[in-house]
N, C-alpha and C positions, 0 to 999 in steps of 0.2 A: 504493500499500499504506500503510496506516495502522494504530497501536494495537500497534506493536511495544515490546518490552521490552529494554532494553539489558543486555546480559549481565555487563556490568562493574559498573554502579551499581544495576541492577534498576528505573530509572525508565522510565515508558511514554513514548513518543514518537512523533511524527509522521514516517514516512520522508520525506516531501517537505520538511521543516524541517532535514535534516542532510545534511552530505557526508561523514559519517564511517560511513556504513553498514557493517557490521550493528550499530554502536555509535550511541549518542546525540549525542556531541560529539567534538570534537578532543582534549578532555581525556581522556575515556574511551578514545579510541584511543591516546594516549601511555601511560596505566596499562596497558592491554593488552598493548601492545609491551614494556613493562618487565618484566612478568611472564613473557614468553615469553624475553627475553633473560636473565632472571637464573635460568631454569630452573625457575620455580615453577608453570610451566603447559606441558605438553607432550601429545604424543600418545601414546597408549598403544603399548607395544611388545610385540606378539603374535608368538611364536617360530613359526617354520614347523614342521608336525608332524615333519619328517625332522632338524630342528635340535637337538632334544633327544636323539636318538637315536644311537648310535655305530653307524657303517657297519660293515656285515658284513666280518669279516676285518682290520678295523684291530686292532692290538696283538697279532695272534697271528702267530708264526713260521711261516715257511713248512715244509711237508714235506719232508724229504729222501728 
């Protein structure tokens, strides 16, 4: 595989010339890791459809 673009620095590179795939270098790999650890980069949280809804019967007092 050749002609990849590093997501950290944007530089084009040959995949055969690096050990840090999908990044171009160890430096970019360290920068990327730092962003994840500092929580500057994360995966989006998508709420489950039922997570936002209140379950039926919650908060209601039982009928006597």
